[in-house]
Structures are given as structure tokens and as C-alpha cells.
TIVO-2410 file (N, C-alpha, C; in nm, 3 decimals):
# residues 182
REC num residu      c1      c2      c3 atome chaine
REC   1      X   5.928  -3.717  -4.254     N      A
REC   1      X   5.957  -3.665  -4.121    CA      A
REC   1      X   6.103  -3.637  -4.111     C      A
REC   2      X   6.140  -3.542  -4.030     N      A
REC   2      X   6.277  -3.502  -4.021    CA      A
REC   2      X   6.325  -3.514  -3.876     C      A
REC   3      X   6.455  -3.522  -3.859     N      A
REC   3      X   6.516  -3.520  -3.726    CA      A
REC   3      X   6.515  -3.375  -3.681     C      A
REC   4      X   6.479  -3.354  -3.555     N      A
REC   4      X   6.476  -3.220  -3.496    CA      A
REC   4      X   6.579  -3.212  -3.386     C      A
REC   5      X   6.630  -3.097  -3.359     N      A
REC   5      X   6.725  -3.079  -3.253    CA      A
REC   5      X   6.679  -2.965  -3.163     C      A
REC   6      X   6.682  -2.988  -3.032     N      A
REC   6      X   6.652  -2.887  -2.932    CA      A
REC   6      X   6.788  -2.857  -2.867     C      A
REC   7      X   6.783  -2.779  -2.761     N      A
REC   7      X   6.905  -2.743  -2.689    CA      A
REC   7      X   6.981  -2.868  -2.642     C      A
REC   8      X   6.905  -2.970  -2.595     N      A
REC   8      X   6.969  -3.087  -2.537    CA      A
REC   8      X   6.931  -3.220  -2.597     C      A
REC   9      X   6.848  -3.219  -2.698     N      A
REC   9      X   6.792  -3.340  -2.752    CA      A
REC   9      X   6.804  -3.348  -2.908     C      A
REC  10      X   6.815  -3.470  -2.957     N      A
REC  10      X   6.788  -3.500  -3.098    CA      A
REC  10      X   6.662  -3.579  -3.099     C      A
REC  11      X   6.563  -3.534  -3.174     N      A
REC  11      X   6.440  -3.605  -3.191    CA      A
REC  11      X   6.445  -3.674  -3.327     C      A
REC  12      X   6.454  -3.807  -3.325     N      A
REC  12      X   6.477  -3.882  -3.444    CA      A
REC  12      X   6.347  -3.960  -3.479     C      A
REC  13      X   6.295  -3.946  -3.600     N      A
REC  13      X   6.174  -4.021  -3.638    CA      A
REC  13      X   6.192  -4.168  -3.614     C      A
REC  14      X   6.087  -4.230  -3.561     N      A
REC  14      X   6.086  -4.376  -3.541    CA      A
REC  14      X   6.067  -4.442  -3.675     C      A
REC  15      X   6.157  -4.535  -3.708     N      A
REC  15      X   6.154  -4.612  -3.832    CA      A
REC  15      X   6.177  -4.759  -3.796     C      A
REC  16      X   6.168  -4.844  -3.898     N      A
REC  16      X   6.200  -4.986  -3.870    CA      A
REC  16      X   6.343  -5.001  -3.835     C      A
REC  17      X   6.428  -4.905  -3.874     N      A
REC  17      X   6.573  -4.910  -3.837    CA      A
REC  17      X   6.606  -4.884  -3.694     C      A
REC  18      X   6.519  -4.812  -3.622     N      A
REC  18      X   6.547  -4.783  -3.481    CA      A
REC  18      X   6.432  -4.830  -3.390     C      A
REC  19      X   6.344  -4.914  -3.442     N      A
REC  19      X   6.228  -4.957  -3.365    CA      A
REC  19      X   6.273  -5.033  -3.235     C      A
REC  20      X   6.387  -5.096  -3.240     N      A
REC  20      X   6.431  -5.162  -3.119    CA      A
REC  20      X   6.462  -5.066  -3.005     C      A
REC  21      X   6.508  -4.947  -3.040     N      A
REC  21      X   6.529  -4.842  -2.937    CA      A
REC  21      X   6.396  -4.803  -2.876     C      A
REC  22      X   6.293  -4.786  -2.958     N      A
REC  22      X   6.160  -4.756  -2.906    CA      A
REC  22      X   6.110  -4.871  -2.819     C      A
REC  23      X   6.131  -4.993  -2.863     N      A
REC  23      X   6.085  -5.111  -2.788    CA      A
REC  23      X   6.148  -5.114  -2.651     C      A
REC  24      X   6.281  -5.087  -2.643     N      A
REC  24      X   6.350  -5.080  -2.511    CA      A
REC  24      X   6.286  -4.973  -2.423     C      A
REC  25      X   6.258  -4.859  -2.476     N      A
REC  25      X   6.197  -4.751  -2.395    CA      A
REC  25      X   6.062  -4.798  -2.347     C      A
REC  26      X   5.982  -4.858  -2.437     N      A
REC  26      X   5.845  -4.898  -2.398    CA      A
REC  26      X   5.845  -5.013  -2.298     C      A
REC  27      X   5.953  -5.084  -2.282     N      A
REC  27      X   5.962  -5.193  -2.183    CA      A
REC  27      X   5.986  -5.140  -2.044     C      A
REC  28      X   6.019  -5.011  -2.026     N      A
REC  28      X   6.035  -4.950  -1.897    CA      A
REC  28      X   5.899  -4.959  -1.822     C      A
REC  29      X   5.890  -5.034  -1.712     N      A
REC  29      X   5.761  -5.055  -1.646    CA      A
REC  29      X   5.698  -4.924  -1.595     C      A
REC  30      X   5.774  -4.829  -1.550     N      A
REC  30      X   5.717  -4.707  -1.492    CA      A
REC  30      X   5.649  -4.620  -1.594     C      A
REC  31      X   5.675  -4.642  -1.724     N      A
REC  31      X   5.606  -4.565  -1.829    CA      A
REC  31      X   5.455  -4.592  -1.830     C      A
REC  32      X   5.414  -4.702  -1.771     N      A
REC  32      X   5.275  -4.744  -1.772    CA      A
REC  32      X   5.195  -4.690  -1.651     C      A
REC  33      X   5.259  -4.612  -1.565     N      A
REC  33      X   5.191  -4.562  -1.449    CA      A
REC  33      X   5.072  -4.470  -1.486     C      A
REC  34      X   5.084  -4.392  -1.590     N      A
REC  34      X   4.980  -4.299  -1.630    CA      A
REC  34      X   4.935  -4.316  -1.776     C      A
REC  35      X   4.985  -4.420  -1.844     N      A
REC  35      X   4.953  -4.441  -1.985    CA      A
REC  35      X   4.928  -4.587  -2.009     C      A
REC  36      X   4.852  -4.618  -2.117     N      A
REC  36      X   4.827  -4.751  -2.157    CA      A
REC  36      X   4.909  -4.774  -2.285     C      A
REC  37      X   5.033  -4.819  -2.268     N      A
REC  37      X   5.122  -4.837  -2.381    CA      A
REC  37      X   5.112  -4.984  -2.430     C      A
REC  38      X   5.142  -5.003  -2.558     N      A
REC  38      X   5.130  -5.141  -2.613    CA      A
REC  38      X   5.232  -5.235  -2.547     C      A
REC  39      X   5.185  -5.353  -2.513     N      A
REC  39      X   5.270  -5.459  -2.463    CA      A
REC  39      X   5.282  -5.562  -2.575     C      A
REC  40      X   5.374  -5.533  -2.664     N      A
REC  40      X   5.392  -5.618  -2.781    CA      A
REC  40      X   5.540  -5.657  -2.797     C      A
REC  41      X   5.566  -5.765  -2.870     N      A
REC  41      X   5.705  -5.796  -2.895    CA      A
REC  41      X   5.758  -5.705  -3.005     C      A
REC  42      X   5.892  -5.711  -3.023     N      A
REC  42      X   5.956  -5.615  -3.113    CA      A
REC  42      X   5.914  -5.641  -3.259     C      A
REC  43      X   5.878  -5.763  -3.296     N      A
REC  43      X   5.834  -5.791  -3.432    CA      A
REC  43      X   5.697  -5.725  -3.457     C      A
REC  44      X   5.608  -5.732  -3.359     N      A
REC  44      X   5.477  -5.665  -3.375    CA      A
REC  44      X   5.494  -5.516  -3.379     C      A
REC  45      X   5.580  -5.460  -3.291     N      A
REC  45      X   5.600  -5.317  -3.293    CA      A
REC  45      X   5.660  -5.274  -3.427     C      A
REC  46      X   5.748  -5.352  -3.486     N      A
REC  46      X   5.809  -5.320  -3.616    CA      A
REC  46      X   5.693  -5.314  -3.722     C      A
REC  47      X   5.602  -5.407  -3.717     N      A
REC  47      X   5.488  -5.406  -3.813    CA      A
REC  47      X   5.401  -5.282  -3.790     C      A
REC  48      X   5.382  -5.242  -3.667     N      A
REC  48      X   5.306  -5.124  -3.637    CA      A
REC  48      X   5.376  -5.000  -3.695     C      A
REC  49      X   5.505  -4.990  -3.675     N      A
REC  49      X   5.582  -4.877  -3.728    CA      A
REC  49      X   5.579  -4.875  -3.880     C      A
REC  50      X   5.595  -4.995  -3.942     N      A
REC  50      X   5.590  -5.003  -4.090    CA      A
REC  50      X   5.461  -4.947  -4.146     C      A
REC  51      X   5.351  -4.963  -4.076     N      A
REC  51      X   5.221  -4.922  -4.126    CA      A
REC  51      X   5.192  -4.776  -4.107     C      A
REC  52      X   5.278  -4.702  -4.035     N      A
REC  52      X   5.257  -4.562  -4.009    CA      A
REC  52      X   5.292  -4.474  -4.129     C      A
REC  53      X   5.229  -4.358  -4.132     N      A
REC  53      X   5.264  -4.265  -4.244    CA      A
REC  53      X   5.409  -4.216  -4.226     C      A
REC  54      X   5.471  -4.183  -4.337     N      A
REC  54      X   5.610  -4.141  -4.334    CA      A
REC  54      X   5.629  -3.991  -4.359     C      A
REC  55      X   5.529  -3.926  -4.410     N      A
REC  55      X   5.538  -3.784  -4.445    CA      A
REC  55      X   5.450  -3.702  -4.356     C      A
REC  56      X   5.510  -3.604  -4.293     N      A
REC  56      X   5.441  -3.507  -4.206    CA      A
REC  56      X   5.402  -3.389  -4.294     C      A
REC  57      X   5.284  -3.391  -4.348     N      A
REC  57      X   5.238  -3.286  -4.440    CA      A
REC  57      X   5.091  -3.255  -4.404     C      A
REC  58      X   5.044  -3.131  -4.440     N      A
REC  58      X   4.903  -3.099  -4.411    CA      A
REC  58      X   4.808  -3.207  -4.464     C      A
REC  59      X   4.711  -3.241  -4.381     N      A
REC  59      X   4.612  -3.343  -4.421    CA      A
REC  59      X   4.655  -3.486  -4.389     C      A
REC  60      X   4.782  -3.507  -4.352     N      A
REC  60      X   4.826  -3.644  -4.316    CA      A
REC  60      X   4.755  -3.691  -4.190     C      A
REC  61      X   4.726  -3.822  -4.187     N      A
REC  61      X   4.663  -3.879  -4.068    CA      A
REC  61      X   4.748  -3.994  -4.018     C      A
REC  62      X   4.736  -4.020  -3.890     N      A
REC  62      X   4.807  -4.132  -3.829    CA      A
REC  62      X   4.896  -4.084  -3.717     C      A
REC  63      X   4.983  -4.175  -3.674     N      A
REC  63      X   5.075  -4.151  -3.564    CA      A
REC  63      X   5.216  -4.119  -3.621     C      A
REC  64      X   5.268  -4.007  -3.576     N      A
REC  64      X   5.404  -3.966  -3.609    CA      A
REC  64      X   5.483  -3.964  -3.479     C      A
REC  65      X   5.593  -4.039  -3.475     N      A
REC  65      X   5.664  -4.057  -3.351    CA      A
REC  65      X   5.813  -4.035  -3.365     C      A
REC  66      X   5.874  -3.977  -3.262     N      A
REC  66      X   6.016  -3.952  -3.258    CA      A
REC  66      X   6.073  -4.008  -3.129     C      A
REC  67      X   6.194  -4.060  -3.138     N      A
REC  67      X   6.269  -4.104  -3.020    CA      A
REC  67      X   6.347  -3.983  -2.969     C      A
REC  68      X   6.358  -3.971  -2.842     N      A
REC  68      X   6.439  -3.865  -2.778    CA      A
REC  68      X   6.576  -3.920  -2.745     C      A
REC  69      X   6.679  -3.860  -2.801     N      A
REC  69      X   6.818  -3.898  -2.767    CA      A
REC  69      X   6.890  -3.769  -2.715     C      A
REC  70      X   6.971  -3.791  -2.611     N      A
REC  70      X   7.056  -3.679  -2.568    CA      A
REC  70      X   7.160  -3.653  -2.672     C      A
REC  71      X   7.216  -3.535  -2.672     N      A
REC  71      X   7.317  -3.500  -2.774    CA      A
REC  71      X   7.443  -3.576  -2.761     C      A
REC  72      X   7.464  -3.645  -2.650     N      A
REC  72      X   7.586  -3.721  -2.631    CA      A
REC  72      X   7.578  -3.868  -2.677     C      A
REC  73      X   7.479  -3.894  -2.764     N      A
REC  73      X   7.462  -4.023  -2.829    CA      A
REC  73      X   7.427  -4.136  -2.729     C      A
REC  74      X   7.374  -4.104  -2.618     N      A
REC  74      X   7.334  -4.204  -2.521    CA      A
REC  74      X   7.211  -4.279  -2.573     C      A
REC  75      X   7.172  -4.385  -2.505     N      A
REC  75      X   7.047  -4.456  -2.550    CA      A
REC  75      X   6.927  -4.362  -2.545     C      A
REC  76      X   6.823  -4.399  -2.615     N      A
REC  76      X   6.698  -4.319  -2.616    CA      A
REC  76      X   6.651  -4.297  -2.470     C      A
REC  77      X   6.609  -4.176  -2.446     N      A
REC  77      X   6.561  -4.140  -2.312    CA      A
REC  77      X   6.410  -4.121  -2.306     C      A
REC  78      X   6.344  -4.140  -2.424     N      A
REC  78      X   6.199  -4.128  -2.425    CA      A
REC  78      X   6.146  -4.118  -2.565     C      A
REC  79      X   6.021  -4.084  -2.578     N      A
REC  79      X   5.957  -4.071  -2.706    CA      A
REC  79      X   5.861  -3.954  -2.702     C      A
REC  80      X   5.829  -3.899  -2.816     N      A
REC  80      X   5.730  -3.792  -2.829    CA      A
REC  80      X   5.652  -3.818  -2.961     C      A
REC  81      X   5.527  -3.785  -2.961     N      A
REC  81      X   5.448  -3.815  -3.084    CA      A
REC  81      X   5.343  -3.713  -3.108     C      A
REC  82      X   5.301  -3.709  -3.234     N      A
REC  82      X   5.184  -3.634  -3.279    CA      A
REC  82      X   5.091  -3.734  -3.345     C      A
REC  83      X   4.965  -3.725  -3.315     N      A
REC  83      X   4.867  -3.812  -3.378    CA      A
REC  83      X   4.754  -3.727  -3.436     C      A
REC  84      X   4.723  -3.758  -3.558     N      A
REC  84      X   4.618  -3.684  -3.633    CA      A
REC  84      X   4.511  -3.784  -3.674     C      A
REC  85      X   4.389  -3.758  -3.636     N      A
REC  85      X   4.280  -3.850  -3.671    CA      A
REC  85      X   4.210  -3.808  -3.795     C      A
REC  86      X   4.158  -3.901  -3.869     N      A
REC  86      X   4.085  -3.872  -3.993    CA      A
REC  86      X   3.970  -3.778  -3.975     C      A
REC  87      X   3.901  -3.788  -3.866     N      A
REC  87      X   3.781  -3.707  -3.851    CA      A
REC  87      X   3.813  -3.560  -3.821     C      A
REC  88      X   3.939  -3.528  -3.789     N      A
REC  88      X   3.973  -3.385  -3.766    CA      A
REC  88      X   4.124  -3.365  -3.796     C      A
REC  89      X   4.154  -3.338  -3.921     N      A
REC  89      X   4.295  -3.316  -3.957    CA      A
REC  89      X   4.345  -3.180  -3.925     C      A
REC  90      X   4.259  -3.093  -3.865     N      A
REC  90      X   4.304  -2.959  -3.823    CA      A
REC  90      X   4.353  -2.958  -3.680     C      A
REC  91      X   4.358  -3.080  -3.617     N      A
REC  91      X   4.409  -3.089  -3.482    CA      A
REC  91      X   4.506  -3.207  -3.473     C      A
REC  92      X   4.606  -3.192  -3.386     N      A
REC  92      X   4.697  -3.302  -3.362    CA      A
REC  92      X   4.700  -3.323  -3.212     C      A
REC  93      X   4.726  -3.449  -3.170     N      A
REC  93      X   4.736  -3.480  -3.030    CA      A
REC  93      X   4.880  -3.511  -2.994     C      A
REC  94      X   4.933  -3.447  -2.892     N      A
REC  94      X   5.065  -3.463  -2.844    CA      A
REC  94      X   5.071  -3.574  -2.742     C      A
REC  95      X   5.175  -3.660  -2.752     N      A
REC  95      X   5.204  -3.759  -2.649    CA      A
REC  95      X   5.354  -3.760  -2.622     C      A
REC  96      X   5.393  -3.805  -2.506     N      A
REC  96      X   5.536  -3.806  -2.469    CA      A
REC  96      X   5.556  -3.891  -2.344     C      A
REC  97      X   5.677  -3.933  -2.329     N      A
REC  97      X   5.718  -4.005  -2.208    CA      A
REC  97      X   5.874  -4.006  -2.201     C      A
REC  98      X   5.923  -3.995  -2.083     N      A
REC  98      X   6.070  -3.994  -2.056    CA      A
REC  98      X   6.098  -4.104  -1.954     C      A
REC  99      X   6.206  -4.178  -1.972     N      A
REC  99      X   6.243  -4.281  -1.875    CA      A
REC  99      X   6.265  -4.216  -1.739     C      A
REC 100      X   6.239  -4.294  -1.637     N      A
REC 100      X   6.239  -4.239  -1.501    CA      A
REC 100      X   6.369  -4.169  -1.461     C      A
REC 101      X   6.482  -4.225  -1.491     N      A
REC 101      X   6.606  -4.169  -1.445    CA      A
REC 101      X   6.646  -4.037  -1.515     C      A
REC 102      X   6.571  -4.000  -1.619     N      A
REC 102      X   6.595  -3.873  -1.687    CA      A
REC 102      X   6.480  -3.772  -1.668     C      A
REC 103      X   6.385  -3.801  -1.583     N      A
REC 103      X   6.275  -3.709  -1.558    CA      A
REC 103      X   6.319  -3.593  -1.472     C      A
REC 104      X   6.242  -3.489  -1.472     N      A
REC 104      X   6.265  -3.376  -1.388    CA      A
REC 104      X   6.377  -3.283  -1.436     C      A
REC 105      X   6.417  -3.300  -1.564     N      A
REC 105      X   6.529  -3.216  -1.619    CA      A
REC 105      X   6.482  -3.129  -1.732     C      A
REC 106      X   6.354  -3.127  -1.762     N      A
REC 106      X   6.303  -3.043  -1.867    CA      A
REC 106      X   6.311  -3.102  -2.007     C      A
REC 107      X   6.351  -3.229  -2.019     N      A
REC 107      X   6.364  -3.290  -2.151    CA      A
REC 107      X   6.231  -3.305  -2.218     C      A
REC 108      X   6.129  -3.347  -2.148     N      A
REC 108      X   5.995  -3.362  -2.209    CA      A
REC 108      X   5.942  -3.224  -2.246     C      A
REC 109      X   5.971  -3.121  -2.172     N      A
REC 109      X   5.928  -2.986  -2.207    CA      A
REC 109      X   5.990  -2.943  -2.337     C      A
REC 110      X   6.120  -2.963  -2.353     N      A
REC 110      X   6.188  -2.932  -2.479    CA      A
REC 110      X   6.128  -3.005  -2.595     C      A
REC 111      X   6.106  -3.135  -2.579     N      A
REC 111      X   6.049  -3.215  -2.685    CA      A
REC 111      X   5.904  -3.169  -2.719     C      A
REC 112      X   5.825  -3.142  -2.615     N      A
REC 112      X   5.686  -3.100  -2.639    CA      A
REC 112      X   5.681  -2.968  -2.715     C      A
REC 113      X   5.768  -2.873  -2.676     N      A
REC 113      X   5.773  -2.746  -2.752    CA      A
REC 113      X   5.809  -2.771  -2.901     C      A
REC 114      X   5.907  -2.856  -2.923     N      A
REC 114      X   5.947  -2.888  -3.061    CA      A
REC 114      X   5.833  -2.948  -3.140     C      A
REC 115      X   5.756  -3.034  -3.076     N      A
REC 115      X   5.643  -3.101  -3.145    CA      A
REC 115      X   5.531  -3.003  -3.173     C      A
REC 116      X   5.504  -2.913  -3.078     N      A
REC 116      X   5.398  -2.811  -3.106    CA      A
REC 116      X   5.440  -2.727  -3.226     C      A
REC 117      X   5.565  -2.683  -3.231     N      A
REC 117      X   5.613  -2.608  -3.346    CA      A
REC 117      X   5.601  -2.687  -3.477     C      A
REC 118      X   5.640  -2.813  -3.471     N      A
REC 118      X   5.637  -2.899  -3.587    CA      A
REC 118      X   5.490  -2.918  -3.634     C      A
REC 119      X   5.397  -2.934  -3.540     N      A
REC 119      X   5.258  -2.947  -3.577    CA      A
REC 119      X   5.204  -2.827  -3.647     C      A
REC 120      X   5.238  -2.708  -3.593     N      A
REC 120      X   5.190  -2.580  -3.657    CA      A
REC 120      X   5.262  -2.560  -3.789     C      A
REC 121      X   5.393  -2.583  -3.794     N      A
REC 121      X   5.469  -2.554  -3.914    CA      A
REC 121      X   5.449  -2.656  -4.027     C      A
REC 122      X   5.454  -2.783  -3.995     N      A
REC 122      X   5.447  -2.887  -4.098    CA      A
REC 122      X   5.309  -2.934  -4.130     C      A
REC 123      X   5.228  -2.960  -4.024     N      A
REC 123      X   5.094  -3.010  -4.043    CA      A
REC 123      X   4.995  -2.896  -4.066     C      A
REC 124      X   5.036  -2.776  -4.027     N      A
REC 124      X   4.948  -2.657  -4.041    CA      A
REC 124      X   4.816  -2.678  -3.972     C      A
REC 125      X   4.815  -2.741  -3.854     N      A
REC 125      X   4.695  -2.763  -3.777    CA      A
REC 125      X   4.656  -2.632  -3.710     C      A
REC 126      X   4.530  -2.628  -3.666     N      A
REC 126      X   4.478  -2.512  -3.595    CA      A
REC 126      X   4.502  -2.523  -3.445     C      A
REC 127      X   4.519  -2.644  -3.395     N      A
REC 127      X   4.536  -2.664  -3.252    CA      A
REC 127      X   4.609  -2.796  -3.226     C      A
REC 128      X   4.674  -2.801  -3.112     N      A
REC 128      X   4.735  -2.924  -3.061    CA      A
REC 128      X   4.670  -2.955  -2.927     C      A
REC 129      X   4.628  -3.077  -2.912     N      A
REC 129      X   4.562  -3.122  -2.788    CA      A
REC 129      X   4.655  -3.214  -2.714     C      A
REC 130      X   4.635  -3.225  -2.583     N      A
REC 130      X   4.709  -3.320  -2.501    CA      A
REC 130      X   4.617  -3.363  -2.387     C      A
REC 131      X   4.637  -3.482  -2.336     N      A
REC 131      X   4.557  -3.535  -2.226    CA      A
REC 131      X   4.648  -3.601  -2.124     C      A
REC 132      X   4.607  -3.594  -1.998     N      A
REC 132      X   4.681  -3.665  -1.895    CA      A
REC 132      X   4.583  -3.699  -1.782     C      A
REC 133      X   4.612  -3.800  -1.706     N      A
REC 133      X   4.532  -3.836  -1.590    CA      A
REC 133      X   4.552  -3.728  -1.485     C      A
REC 134      X   4.447  -3.698  -1.409     N      A
REC 134      X   4.457  -3.594  -1.305    CA      A
REC 134      X   4.571  -3.614  -1.207     C      A
REC 135      X   4.607  -3.740  -1.179     N      A
REC 135      X   4.710  -3.770  -1.080    CA      A
REC 135      X   4.850  -3.736  -1.133     C      A
REC 136      X   4.865  -3.714  -1.258     N      A
REC 136      X   4.998  -3.687  -1.318    CA      A
REC 136      X   5.031  -3.536  -1.310     C      A
REC 137      X   5.069  -3.493  -1.194     N      A
REC 137      X   5.099  -3.351  -1.168    CA      A
REC 137      X   5.214  -3.302  -1.254     C      A
REC 138      X   5.313  -3.384  -1.277     N      A
REC 138      X   5.428  -3.341  -1.359    CA      A
REC 138      X   5.385  -3.313  -1.502     C      A
REC 139      X   5.298  -3.395  -1.555     N      A
REC 139      X   5.253  -3.376  -1.694    CA      A
REC 139      X   5.165  -3.249  -1.704     C      A
REC 140      X   5.076  -3.232  -1.606     N      A
REC 140      X   4.994  -3.108  -1.606    CA      A
REC 140      X   5.081  -2.986  -1.602     C      A
REC 141      X   5.185  -2.985  -1.518     N      A
REC 141      X   5.276  -2.870  -1.508    CA      A
REC 141      X   5.350  -2.850  -1.638     C      A
REC 142      X   5.398  -2.956  -1.699     N      A
REC 142      X   5.469  -2.947  -1.827    CA      A
REC 142      X   5.380  -2.882  -1.934     C      A
REC 143      X   5.260  -2.928  -1.946     N      A
REC 143      X   5.171  -2.875  -2.050    CA      A
REC 143      X   5.143  -2.727  -2.027     C      A
REC 144      X   5.123  -2.688  -1.906     N      A
REC 144      X   5.102  -2.543  -1.879    CA      A
REC 144      X   5.226  -2.465  -1.905     C      A
REC 145      X   5.345  -2.516  -1.875     N      A
REC 145      X   5.472  -2.447  -1.900    CA      A
REC 145      X   5.489  -2.423  -2.051     C      A
REC 146      X   5.451  -2.522  -2.133     N      A
REC 146      X   5.465  -2.512  -2.277    CA      A
REC 146      X   5.371  -2.408  -2.334     C      A
REC 147      X   5.257  -2.391  -2.269     N      A
REC 147      X   5.158  -2.293  -2.318    CA      A
REC 147      X   5.020  -2.349  -2.342     C      A
REC 148      X   4.997  -2.473  -2.307     N      A
REC 148      X   4.866  -2.533  -2.316    CA      A
REC 148      X   4.772  -2.472  -2.213     C      A
REC 149      X   4.644  -2.461  -2.250     N      A
REC 149      X   4.541  -2.415  -2.158    CA      A
REC 149      X   4.455  -2.535  -2.123     C      A
REC 150      X   4.400  -2.535  -2.000     N      A
REC 150      X   4.307  -2.640  -1.952    CA      A
REC 150      X   4.185  -2.638  -2.043     C      A
REC 151      X   4.135  -2.760  -2.072     N      A
REC 151      X   4.024  -2.774  -2.162    CA      A
REC 151      X   3.919  -2.869  -2.107     C      A
REC 152      X   3.919  -2.892  -1.976     N      A
REC 152      X   3.814  -2.968  -1.914    CA      A
REC 152      X   3.850  -3.116  -1.890     C      A
REC 153      X   3.757  -3.181  -1.820     N      A
REC 153      X   3.770  -3.319  -1.781    CA      A
REC 153      X   3.693  -3.408  -1.878     C      A
REC 154      X   3.756  -3.515  -1.924     N      A
REC 154      X   3.690  -3.612  -2.012    CA      A
REC 154      X   3.673  -3.744  -1.934     C      A
REC 155      X   3.551  -3.772  -1.899     N      A
REC 155      X   3.526  -3.894  -1.819    CA      A
REC 155      X   3.553  -4.017  -1.900     C      A
REC 156      X   3.628  -4.113  -1.843     N      A
REC 156      X   3.660  -4.237  -1.909    CA      A
REC 156      X   3.725  -4.211  -2.048     C      A
REC 157      X   3.811  -4.108  -2.054     N      A
REC 157      X   3.873  -4.067  -2.178    CA      A
REC 157      X   3.991  -4.145  -2.227     C      A
REC 158      X   4.043  -4.234  -2.139     N      A
REC 158      X   4.159  -4.315  -2.177    CA      A
REC 158      X   4.155  -4.445  -2.097     C      A
REC 159      X   4.250  -4.529  -2.133     N      A
REC 159      X   4.270  -4.660  -2.063    CA      A
REC 159      X   4.408  -4.657  -2.001     C      A
REC 160      X   4.415  -4.697  -1.875     N      A
REC 160      X   4.544  -4.719  -1.809    CA      A
REC 160      X   4.539  -4.849  -1.737     C      A
REC 161      X   4.632  -4.935  -1.764     N      A
REC 161      X   4.628  -5.066  -1.700    CA      A
REC 161      X   4.506  -5.145  -1.736     C      A
REC 162      X   4.453  -5.119  -1.859     N      A
REC 162      X   4.336  -5.191  -1.902    CA      A
REC 162      X   4.205  -5.142  -1.844     C      A
REC 163      X   4.209  -5.035  -1.767     N      A
REC 163      X   4.089  -4.979  -1.704    CA      A
REC 163      X   4.060  -4.838  -1.754     C      A
REC 164      X   3.932  -4.806  -1.775     N      A
REC 164      X   3.899  -4.669  -1.819    CA      A
REC 164      X   3.931  -4.567  -1.706     C      A
REC 165      X   3.985  -4.455  -1.744     N      A
REC 165      X   4.021  -4.350  -1.648    CA      A
REC 165      X   3.980  -4.214  -1.703     C      A
REC 166      X   3.950  -4.123  -1.612     N      A
REC 166      X   3.923  -3.986  -1.651    CA      A
REC 166      X   4.056  -3.919  -1.692     C      A
REC 167      X   4.049  -3.826  -1.788     N      A
REC 167      X   4.167  -3.750  -1.826    CA      A
REC 167      X   4.133  -3.599  -1.834     C      A
REC 168      X   4.236  -3.521  -1.808     N      A
REC 168      X   4.224  -3.378  -1.822    CA      A
REC 168      X   4.266  -3.341  -1.961     C      A
REC 169      X   4.189  -3.258  -2.030     N      A
REC 169      X   4.226  -3.213  -2.163    CA      A
REC 169      X   4.298  -3.078  -2.156     C      A
REC 170      X   4.388  -3.059  -2.251     N      A
REC 170      X   4.461  -2.934  -2.266    CA      A
REC 170      X   4.465  -2.902  -2.412     C      A
REC 171      X   4.468  -2.773  -2.447     N      A
REC 171      X   4.470  -2.727  -2.585    CA      A
REC 171      X   4.568  -2.609  -2.602     C      A
REC 172      X   4.634  -2.614  -2.717     N      A
REC 172      X   4.728  -2.509  -2.757    CA      A
REC 172      X   4.680  -2.463  -2.893     C      A
REC 173      X   4.629  -2.342  -2.904     N      A
REC 173      X   4.577  -2.292  -3.034    CA      A
REC 173      X   4.688  -2.231  -3.113     C      A
REC 174      X   4.679  -2.236  -3.244     N      A
REC 174      X   4.782  -2.179  -3.333    CA      A
REC 174      X   4.806  -2.031  -3.303     C      A
REC 175      X   4.701  -1.956  -3.273     N      A
REC 175      X   4.713  -1.816  -3.242    CA      A
REC 175      X   4.799  -1.789  -3.121     C      A
REC 176      X   4.800  -1.886  -3.027     N      A
REC 176      X   4.883  -1.873  -2.906    CA      A
REC 176      X   5.029  -1.898  -2.935     C      A
REC 177      X   5.060  -1.966  -3.043     N      A
REC 177      X   5.198  -2.009  -3.072    CA      A
REC 177      X   5.288  -1.889  -3.093     C      A
REC 178      X   5.243  -1.786  -3.155     N      A
REC 178      X   5.326  -1.668  -3.183    CA      A
REC 178      X   5.379  -1.610  -3.055     C      A
REC 179      X   5.301  -1.610  -2.949     N      A
REC 179      X   5.338  -1.553  -2.823    CA      A
REC 179      X   5.416  -1.649  -2.734     C      A
REC 180      X   5.379  -1.777  -2.737     N      A
REC 180      X   5.430  -1.875  -2.637    CA      A
REC 180      X   5.557  -1.948  -2.678     C      A
REC 181      X   5.574  -1.972  -2.806     N      A
REC 181      X   5.688  -2.051  -2.848    CA      A
REC 181      X   5.803  -1.962  -2.893     C      A
REC 182      X   5.919  -1.989  -2.838     N      A
REC 182      X   6.038  -1.906  -2.880    CA      A
REC 182      X   6.078  -1.938  -3.024     C      A
***
């Protein structure tokens, strides 16, 4: 995996060397409003990160995650990820979150665009999927801005706060990338 740079962000692969930065971001309580994030100590998170794949190549499976840093070397402002499941290596799932005091500035949009490009360029997938709870209007708007199309409702498609919730599916096809991504 490589470090990526957008107009305002450095996207740095999560490793055991920066796992504490990810842990600090994950401890932000508001990140759990619309997601079911792991509540683990830093040692457990380090073991999780150690077990992840390190090479983003076609056919790779697992979770690939980057920390979002502003270009001014401030603390991490969020995370973004791609996940590829064994049963379908031609698709990747996008995930992201930004700490509350940095939301509404387009940072997640920049990171999401970079991840979609990385998925098509490095993983050579046919599509990128994303999901969000219907109540998360900001996430729905972000996905549409990036170029994702609505792909229907998935009943009990995720867990939030330990409870099953419905999620809206979104899809970005490789063929759309030529037109949508700068």
C-alpha cells in the first residue's frame, strides 16, 4: 500500500507503527452514531492491523485502511478503507469517517474519490460499493457527489450500537470512473 495525497490530505496506510493514531480516532464517540466500530484496546487493534494484508494488488482480499492527515501534519482527522471479500474479488467496499470538528469541509469526499481511484487502478475491481444508514444524510450526499449511484435498501444490512439496521446501498462502476473522477 502506498501513501496517497489529495489537495488537502495525506492518506497514510495504517500499520503497526501508526495504529495508535487510528485508535485515537476510533475512540471519538460520535463516530459510532452511524457505524458499528470496534471497541477494543490498542493492543487488540494492533493485532488486528498486523493480520491485515499489506499489498494492494488484484485478487487481494481483506481490509485495506488509511489514516487521513491534513497536509499541516496535524493529528489524524479520520480514516478511509477498502475491503475486498473472498467471495467477490471484483468488488471493493468503501468505508470512511471524519472526526466531528473536521466534518463539512469536503475531506471525506476527497478521501473517497482517492479510494475509488485506488480501487480501480490498483485492485482492478469492476465496482466499488458503499453503504450507509438512511438517517446519515451527509454520507448519502457525499456518495452521490463522488459519483455513486443508489443501489437499493438492504434490510438489517449492518449493525449499529449492537443492533441490526437497514442500510442504503450505493455502487460506482468502473465504466463510470472515466467520466466521474478527475
